[in-house]
PyMOL CGO cylinders between C-alpha atoms (Angstrom):
from pymol import cmd
from pymol.cgo import CYLINDER

trace = [
    CYLINDER, -97.23, -84.08, 120.88, -93.48, -83.32, 120.58, 0.3, 1, 1, 1, 1, 1, 1,
    CYLINDER, -93.48, -83.32, 120.58, -92.65, -86.96, 121.27, 0.3, 1, 1, 1, 1, 1, 1,
    CYLINDER, -92.65, -86.96, 121.27, -95.02, -88.07, 118.50, 0.3, 1, 1, 1, 1, 1, 1,
    CYLINDER, -95.02, -88.07, 118.50, -93.37, -85.70, 116.03, 0.3, 1, 1, 1, 1, 1, 1,
    CYLINDER, -93.37, -85.70, 116.03, -89.91, -86.96, 117.00, 0.3, 1, 1, 1, 1, 1, 1,
    CYLINDER, -89.91, -86.96, 117.00, -91.02, -90.59, 116.57, 0.3, 1, 1, 1, 1, 1, 1,
    CYLINDER, -91.02, -90.59, 116.57, -92.54, -89.77, 113.18, 0.3, 1, 1, 1, 1, 1, 1,
    CYLINDER, -92.54, -89.77, 113.18, -89.31, -88.08, 112.07, 0.3, 1, 1, 1, 1, 1, 1,
    CYLINDER, -89.31, -88.08, 112.07, -87.26, -91.09, 113.15, 0.3, 1, 1, 1, 1, 1, 1,
    CYLINDER, -87.26, -91.09, 113.15, -89.56, -93.49, 111.28, 0.3, 1, 1, 1, 1, 1, 1,
    CYLINDER, -89.56, -93.49, 111.28, -89.40, -91.34, 108.14, 0.3, 1, 1, 1, 1, 1, 1,
    CYLINDER, -89.40, -91.34, 108.14, -85.61, -91.18, 108.39, 0.3, 1, 1, 1, 1, 1, 1,
    CYLINDER, -85.61, -91.18, 108.39, -85.38, -94.97, 108.68, 0.3, 1, 1, 1, 1, 1, 1,
    CYLINDER, -85.38, -94.97, 108.68, -87.66, -95.43, 105.66, 0.3, 1, 1, 1, 1, 1, 1,
    CYLINDER, -87.66, -95.43, 105.66, -85.66, -92.90, 103.63, 0.3, 1, 1, 1, 1, 1, 1,
    CYLINDER, -85.66, -92.90, 103.63, -82.36, -94.63, 104.55, 0.3, 1, 1, 1, 1, 1, 1,
    CYLINDER, -82.36, -94.63, 104.55, -83.78, -98.03, 103.57, 0.3, 1, 1, 1, 1, 1, 1,
    CYLINDER, -83.78, -98.03, 103.57, -85.03, -96.80, 100.19, 0.3, 1, 1, 1, 1, 1, 1,
    CYLINDER, -85.03, -96.80, 100.19, -81.75, -94.99, 99.53, 0.3, 1, 1, 1, 1, 1, 1,
    CYLINDER, -81.75, -94.99, 99.53, -79.70, -98.08, 100.43, 0.3, 1, 1, 1, 1, 1, 1,
    CYLINDER, -79.70, -98.08, 100.43, -81.93, -100.28, 98.26, 0.3, 1, 1, 1, 1, 1, 1,
    CYLINDER, -81.93, -100.28, 98.26, -81.37, -98.04, 95.23, 0.3, 1, 1, 1, 1, 1, 1,
    CYLINDER, -81.37, -98.04, 95.23, -77.62, -98.02, 95.89, 0.3, 1, 1, 1, 1, 1, 1,
    CYLINDER, -77.62, -98.02, 95.89, -77.54, -101.83, 96.11, 0.3, 1, 1, 1, 1, 1, 1,
    CYLINDER, -77.54, -101.83, 96.11, -79.52, -102.22, 92.88, 0.3, 1, 1, 1, 1, 1, 1,
    CYLINDER, -79.52, -102.22, 92.88, -77.07, -99.88, 91.13, 0.3, 1, 1, 1, 1, 1, 1,
    CYLINDER, -77.07, -99.88, 91.13, -74.13, -101.96, 92.40, 0.3, 1, 1, 1, 1, 1, 1,
    CYLINDER, -74.13, -101.96, 92.40, -75.80, -105.16, 91.19, 0.3, 1, 1, 1, 1, 1, 1,
    CYLINDER, -75.80, -105.16, 91.19, -76.59, -103.62, 87.79, 0.3, 1, 1, 1, 1, 1, 1,
    CYLINDER, -76.59, -103.62, 87.79, -72.97, -102.49, 87.38, 0.3, 1, 1, 1, 1, 1, 1,
    CYLINDER, -72.97, -102.49, 87.38, -71.81, -106.01, 88.31, 0.3, 1, 1, 1, 1, 1, 1,
    CYLINDER, -71.81, -106.01, 88.31, -74.17, -107.60, 85.80, 0.3, 1, 1, 1, 1, 1, 1,
    CYLINDER, -74.17, -107.60, 85.80, -72.84, -105.28, 83.09, 0.3, 1, 1, 1, 1, 1, 1,
    CYLINDER, -72.84, -105.28, 83.09, -69.40, -106.77, 83.82, 0.3, 1, 1, 1, 1, 1, 1,
    CYLINDER, -69.40, -106.77, 83.82, -70.73, -110.35, 83.67, 0.3, 1, 1, 1, 1, 1, 1,
    CYLINDER, -70.73, -110.35, 83.67, -71.26, -111.01, 87.39, 0.3, 1, 1, 1, 1, 1, 1,
    CYLINDER, -71.26, -111.01, 87.39, -74.42, -112.74, 88.61, 0.3, 1, 1, 1, 1, 1, 1,
    CYLINDER, -74.42, -112.74, 88.61, -74.30, -110.84, 91.94, 0.3, 1, 1, 1, 1, 1, 1,
    CYLINDER, -74.30, -110.84, 91.94, -72.37, -107.95, 93.48, 0.3, 1, 1, 1, 1, 1, 1,
    CYLINDER, -72.37, -107.95, 93.48, -72.07, -106.14, 96.78, 0.3, 1, 1, 1, 1, 1, 1,
    CYLINDER, -72.07, -106.14, 96.78, -69.92, -103.35, 98.23, 0.3, 1, 1, 1, 1, 1, 1,
    CYLINDER, -69.92, -103.35, 98.23, -68.75, -103.88, 101.79, 0.3, 1, 1, 1, 1, 1, 1,
    CYLINDER, -68.75, -103.88, 101.79, -65.84, -103.21, 104.15, 0.3, 1, 1, 1, 1, 1, 1,
    CYLINDER, -65.84, -103.21, 104.15, -62.89, -105.61, 104.36, 0.3, 1, 1, 1, 1, 1, 1,
    CYLINDER, -62.89, -105.61, 104.36, -62.19, -106.61, 107.95, 0.3, 1, 1, 1, 1, 1, 1,
    CYLINDER, -62.19, -106.61, 107.95, -59.57, -109.35, 107.83, 0.3, 1, 1, 1, 1, 1, 1,
    CYLINDER, -59.57, -109.35, 107.83, -57.81, -111.85, 105.62, 0.3, 1, 1, 1, 1, 1, 1,
    CYLINDER, -57.81, -111.85, 105.62, -56.31, -109.91, 102.70, 0.3, 1, 1, 1, 1, 1, 1,
    CYLINDER, -56.31, -109.91, 102.70, -53.90, -107.53, 104.42, 0.3, 1, 1, 1, 1, 1, 1,
    CYLINDER, -53.90, -107.53, 104.42, -55.52, -104.39, 103.02, 0.3, 1, 1, 1, 1, 1, 1,
    CYLINDER, -55.52, -104.39, 103.02, -56.99, -102.92, 106.21, 0.3, 1, 1, 1, 1, 1, 1,
    CYLINDER, -56.99, -102.92, 106.21, -60.56, -101.66, 106.49, 0.3, 1, 1, 1, 1, 1, 1,
    CYLINDER, -60.56, -101.66, 106.49, -61.00, -100.74, 102.83, 0.3, 1, 1, 1, 1, 1, 1,
    CYLINDER, -61.00, -100.74, 102.83, -64.25, -100.61, 100.95, 0.3, 1, 1, 1, 1, 1, 1,
    CYLINDER, -64.25, -100.61, 100.95, -64.36, -103.50, 98.53, 0.3, 1, 1, 1, 1, 1, 1,
    CYLINDER, -64.36, -103.50, 98.53, -66.57, -104.51, 95.63, 0.3, 1, 1, 1, 1, 1, 1,
    CYLINDER, -66.57, -104.51, 95.63, -67.30, -108.23, 95.60, 0.3, 1, 1, 1, 1, 1, 1,
    CYLINDER, -67.30, -108.23, 95.60, -68.36, -109.68, 92.26, 0.3, 1, 1, 1, 1, 1, 1,
    CYLINDER, -68.36, -109.68, 92.26, -69.68, -113.23, 91.92, 0.3, 1, 1, 1, 1, 1, 1,
    CYLINDER, -69.68, -113.23, 91.92, -68.66, -114.63, 88.54, 0.3, 1, 1, 1, 1, 1, 1,
    CYLINDER, -68.66, -114.63, 88.54, -69.24, -118.14, 87.23, 0.3, 1, 1, 1, 1, 1, 1,
    CYLINDER, -69.24, -118.14, 87.23, -65.54, -118.92, 87.81, 0.3, 1, 1, 1, 1, 1, 1,
    CYLINDER, -65.54, -118.92, 87.81, -65.29, -117.46, 91.33, 0.3, 1, 1, 1, 1, 1, 1,
    CYLINDER, -65.29, -117.46, 91.33, -65.55, -114.46, 93.63, 0.3, 1, 1, 1, 1, 1, 1,
    CYLINDER, -65.55, -114.46, 93.63, -63.55, -111.39, 92.65, 0.3, 1, 1, 1, 1, 1, 1,
    CYLINDER, -63.55, -111.39, 92.65, -62.67, -108.88, 95.37, 0.3, 1, 1, 1, 1, 1, 1,
    CYLINDER, -62.67, -108.88, 95.37, -61.72, -105.37, 94.28, 0.3, 1, 1, 1, 1, 1, 1,
    CYLINDER, -61.72, -105.37, 94.28, -60.35, -102.97, 96.91, 0.3, 1, 1, 1, 1, 1, 1,
    CYLINDER, -60.35, -102.97, 96.91, -61.68, -99.56, 95.98, 0.3, 1, 1, 1, 1, 1, 1,
    CYLINDER, -61.68, -99.56, 95.98, -58.92, -97.52, 97.65, 0.3, 1, 1, 1, 1, 1, 1,
    CYLINDER, -58.92, -97.52, 97.65, -55.76, -99.42, 96.69, 0.3, 1, 1, 1, 1, 1, 1,
    CYLINDER, -55.76, -99.42, 96.69, -57.10, -100.94, 93.43, 0.3, 1, 1, 1, 1, 1, 1,
    CYLINDER, -57.10, -100.94, 93.43, -55.93, -104.44, 94.39, 0.3, 1, 1, 1, 1, 1, 1,
    CYLINDER, -55.93, -104.44, 94.39, -57.91, -107.29, 92.84, 0.3, 1, 1, 1, 1, 1, 1,
    CYLINDER, -57.91, -107.29, 92.84, -58.19, -110.78, 94.36, 0.3, 1, 1, 1, 1, 1, 1,
    CYLINDER, -58.19, -110.78, 94.36, -59.90, -113.81, 92.81, 0.3, 1, 1, 1, 1, 1, 1,
    CYLINDER, -59.90, -113.81, 92.81, -61.01, -116.87, 94.76, 0.3, 1, 1, 1, 1, 1, 1,
    CYLINDER, -61.01, -116.87, 94.76, -61.85, -119.61, 92.24, 0.3, 1, 1, 1, 1, 1, 1,
    CYLINDER, -61.85, -119.61, 92.24, -65.03, -121.59, 92.92, 0.3, 1, 1, 1, 1, 1, 1,
    CYLINDER, -65.03, -121.59, 92.92, -63.10, -124.84, 93.33, 0.3, 1, 1, 1, 1, 1, 1,
    CYLINDER, -63.10, -124.84, 93.33, -61.18, -123.30, 96.26, 0.3, 1, 1, 1, 1, 1, 1,
    CYLINDER, -61.18, -123.30, 96.26, -64.20, -121.93, 98.12, 0.3, 1, 1, 1, 1, 1, 1,
    CYLINDER, -64.20, -121.93, 98.12, -65.07, -124.20, 101.02, 0.3, 1, 1, 1, 1, 1, 1,
    CYLINDER, -65.07, -124.20, 101.02, -67.85, -122.09, 102.53, 0.3, 1, 1, 1, 1, 1, 1,
    CYLINDER, -67.85, -122.09, 102.53, -69.37, -118.65, 102.15, 0.3, 1, 1, 1, 1, 1, 1,
    CYLINDER, -69.37, -118.65, 102.15, -71.87, -117.46, 104.72, 0.3, 1, 1, 1, 1, 1, 1,
    CYLINDER, -71.87, -117.46, 104.72, -73.25, -114.41, 106.48, 0.3, 1, 1, 1, 1, 1, 1,
    CYLINDER, -73.25, -114.41, 106.48, -72.37, -114.83, 110.15, 0.3, 1, 1, 1, 1, 1, 1,
    CYLINDER, -72.37, -114.83, 110.15, -72.74, -112.78, 113.33, 0.3, 1, 1, 1, 1, 1, 1,
    CYLINDER, -72.74, -112.78, 113.33, -69.51, -112.06, 115.15, 0.3, 1, 1, 1, 1, 1, 1,
    CYLINDER, -69.51, -112.06, 115.15, -69.03, -110.35, 118.50, 0.3, 1, 1, 1, 1, 1, 1,
    CYLINDER, -69.03, -110.35, 118.50, -66.52, -107.54, 117.97, 0.3, 1, 1, 1, 1, 1, 1,
    CYLINDER, -66.52, -107.54, 117.97, -65.90, -104.86, 120.61, 0.3, 1, 1, 1, 1, 1, 1,
    CYLINDER, -65.90, -104.86, 120.61, -69.00, -106.04, 122.53, 0.3, 1, 1, 1, 1, 1, 1,
    CYLINDER, -69.00, -106.04, 122.53, -71.20, -105.54, 119.45, 0.3, 1, 1, 1, 1, 1, 1,
    CYLINDER, -71.20, -105.54, 119.45, -72.77, -108.20, 117.26, 0.3, 1, 1, 1, 1, 1, 1,
    CYLINDER, -72.77, -108.20, 117.26, -71.76, -107.47, 113.67, 0.3, 1, 1, 1, 1, 1, 1,
    CYLINDER, -71.76, -107.47, 113.67, -73.16, -109.22, 110.62, 0.3, 1, 1, 1, 1, 1, 1,
    CYLINDER, -73.16, -109.22, 110.62, -70.23, -110.32, 108.47, 0.3, 1, 1, 1, 1, 1, 1,
    CYLINDER, -70.23, -110.32, 108.47, -69.62, -112.12, 105.22, 0.3, 1, 1, 1, 1, 1, 1,
    CYLINDER, -69.62, -112.12, 105.22, -67.16, -114.95, 105.79, 0.3, 1, 1, 1, 1, 1, 1,
    CYLINDER, -67.16, -114.95, 105.79, -65.44, -116.77, 102.94, 0.3, 1, 1, 1, 1, 1, 1,
    CYLINDER, -65.44, -116.77, 102.94, -63.45, -119.87, 103.85, 0.3, 1, 1, 1, 1, 1, 1,
    CYLINDER, -63.45, -119.87, 103.85, -61.21, -121.07, 101.04, 0.3, 1, 1, 1, 1, 1, 1,
    CYLINDER, -61.21, -121.07, 101.04, -58.04, -122.98, 100.26, 0.3, 1, 1, 1, 1, 1, 1,
    CYLINDER, -58.04, -122.98, 100.26, -55.29, -120.51, 99.40, 0.3, 1, 1, 1, 1, 1, 1,
    CYLINDER, -55.29, -120.51, 99.40, -52.69, -120.96, 96.64, 0.3, 1, 1, 1, 1, 1, 1,
    CYLINDER, -52.69, -120.96, 96.64, -50.40, -122.83, 99.08, 0.3, 1, 1, 1, 1, 1, 1,
    CYLINDER, -50.40, -122.83, 99.08, -53.17, -125.28, 99.96, 0.3, 1, 1, 1, 1, 1, 1,
    CYLINDER, -53.17, -125.28, 99.96, -53.88, -123.90, 103.43, 0.3, 1, 1, 1, 1, 1, 1,
    CYLINDER, -53.88, -123.90, 103.43, -57.28, -122.97, 104.83, 0.3, 1, 1, 1, 1, 1, 1,
    CYLINDER, -57.28, -122.97, 104.83, -57.79, -119.20, 104.81, 0.3, 1, 1, 1, 1, 1, 1,
    CYLINDER, -57.79, -119.20, 104.81, -60.64, -116.89, 105.74, 0.3, 1, 1, 1, 1, 1, 1,
    CYLINDER, -60.64, -116.89, 105.74, -61.59, -113.43, 104.56, 0.3, 1, 1, 1, 1, 1, 1,
    CYLINDER, -61.59, -113.43, 104.56, -64.15, -111.30, 106.42, 0.3, 1, 1, 1, 1, 1, 1,
    CYLINDER, -64.15, -111.30, 106.42, -66.26, -108.35, 105.28, 0.3, 1, 1, 1, 1, 1, 1,
    CYLINDER, -66.26, -108.35, 105.28, -68.96, -106.24, 106.92, 0.3, 1, 1, 1, 1, 1, 1,
    CYLINDER, -68.96, -106.24, 106.92, -71.58, -103.81, 105.73, 0.3, 1, 1, 1, 1, 1, 1,
    CYLINDER, -71.58, -103.81, 105.73, -72.74, -101.24, 108.23, 0.3, 1, 1, 1, 1, 1, 1,
    CYLINDER, -72.74, -101.24, 108.23, -76.03, -100.25, 106.60, 0.3, 1, 1, 1, 1, 1, 1,
    CYLINDER, -76.03, -100.25, 106.60, -77.73, -103.43, 105.43, 0.3, 1, 1, 1, 1, 1, 1,
    CYLINDER, -77.73, -103.43, 105.43, -76.68, -106.92, 106.44, 0.3, 1, 1, 1, 1, 1, 1,
    CYLINDER, -76.68, -106.92, 106.44, -79.30, -108.37, 104.08, 0.3, 1, 1, 1, 1, 1, 1,
    CYLINDER, -79.30, -108.37, 104.08, -77.03, -107.47, 101.16, 0.3, 1, 1, 1, 1, 1, 1,
    CYLINDER, -77.03, -107.47, 101.16, -74.33, -109.74, 102.60, 0.3, 1, 1, 1, 1, 1, 1,
    CYLINDER, -74.33, -109.74, 102.60, -76.84, -112.55, 103.21, 0.3, 1, 1, 1, 1, 1, 1,
    CYLINDER, -76.84, -112.55, 103.21, -78.17, -112.24, 99.66, 0.3, 1, 1, 1, 1, 1, 1,
    CYLINDER, -78.17, -112.24, 99.66, -74.66, -112.35, 98.18, 0.3, 1, 1, 1, 1, 1, 1,
    CYLINDER, -74.66, -112.35, 98.18, -73.68, -115.39, 100.28, 0.3, 1, 1, 1, 1, 1, 1,
    CYLINDER, -73.68, -115.39, 100.28, -76.89, -117.21, 99.29, 0.3, 1, 1, 1, 1, 1, 1,
    CYLINDER, -76.89, -117.21, 99.29, -76.35, -116.52, 95.57, 0.3, 1, 1, 1, 1, 1, 1,
    CYLINDER, -76.35, -116.52, 95.57, -72.75, -117.78, 95.65, 0.3, 1, 1, 1, 1, 1, 1,
    CYLINDER, -72.75, -117.78, 95.65, -73.70, -120.84, 97.75, 0.3, 1, 1, 1, 1, 1, 1,
    CYLINDER, -73.70, -120.84, 97.75, -76.45, -121.71, 95.29, 0.3, 1, 1, 1, 1, 1, 1,
    CYLINDER, -76.45, -121.71, 95.29, -73.99, -121.46, 92.39, 0.3, 1, 1, 1, 1, 1, 1,
    CYLINDER, -73.99, -121.46, 92.39, -71.42, -123.59, 94.23, 0.3, 1, 1, 1, 1, 1, 1,
    CYLINDER, -71.42, -123.59, 94.23, -74.04, -126.24, 95.02, 0.3, 1, 1, 1, 1, 1, 1,
    CYLINDER, -74.04, -126.24, 95.02, -75.10, -126.42, 91.39, 0.3, 1, 1, 1, 1, 1, 1,
    CYLINDER, -75.10, -126.42, 91.39, -71.45, -126.86, 90.33, 0.3, 1, 1, 1, 1, 1, 1,
    CYLINDER, -71.45, -126.86, 90.33, -71.00, -129.74, 92.81, 0.3, 1, 1, 1, 1, 1, 1,
    CYLINDER, -71.00, -129.74, 92.81, -73.61, -131.93, 91.11, 0.3, 1, 1, 1, 1, 1, 1,
    CYLINDER, -73.61, -131.93, 91.11, -71.97, -134.75, 89.21, 0.3, 1, 1, 1, 1, 1, 1,
    CYLINDER, -71.97, -134.75, 89.21, -68.40, -134.06, 90.34, 0.3, 1, 1, 1, 1, 1, 1,
    CYLINDER, -68.40, -134.06, 90.34, -66.08, -136.76, 91.72, 0.3, 1, 1, 1, 1, 1, 1,
    CYLINDER, -66.08, -136.76, 91.72, -64.51, -135.77, 95.03, 0.3, 1, 1, 1, 1, 1, 1,
    CYLINDER, -64.51, -135.77, 95.03, -61.15, -137.06, 96.18, 0.3, 1, 1, 1, 1, 1, 1,
    CYLINDER, -61.15, -137.06, 96.18, -61.16, -137.45, 99.95, 0.3, 1, 1, 1, 1, 1, 1,
]
cmd.load_cgo(trace, "trace")
C-alpha cells in the first residue's frame, strides 16, 4: 500500500511539473509575440558565445534569431541568411544524453560557427523552436538564387 501511495505521488508530481512548465513556456511565447517574434524559448547557453552557462531568451524574428543573455544583458543576432542549420540534437555530455538546440551559422568573418543551448525541464520546447525557425528558413529559400 505504501509503494502504491509513493508511485501515485510521483505521478502527480510529474503531471504538476509538466503543467507548470507548459504554462511557463506559453508565457514566454506570449511575451515574445508581444515583441514581434513568431516563437520564443528560454534555455541555458552551453557553448559558442563566450557567456558561460547563462539563461538566455531566444526570439525568432522574421529577420533572424535574437539571443538575449538574461544575466549579463548581452544581445546577439544571427540573421536568417547566415543560419546554415538549426536543430534539436542529442549530445553525450558527462556520460549523459542531453537534448540541445544547435545553431550552425556563418559568423561576421565568414567562418562556420556553432552555438549550443540546453533546457533541463522540457526538450520539446527546443524541438518546437528549431522546427519553427527551420520552417521559416525553408519558406525564405523558395525562389532565391544561390551562389555556389
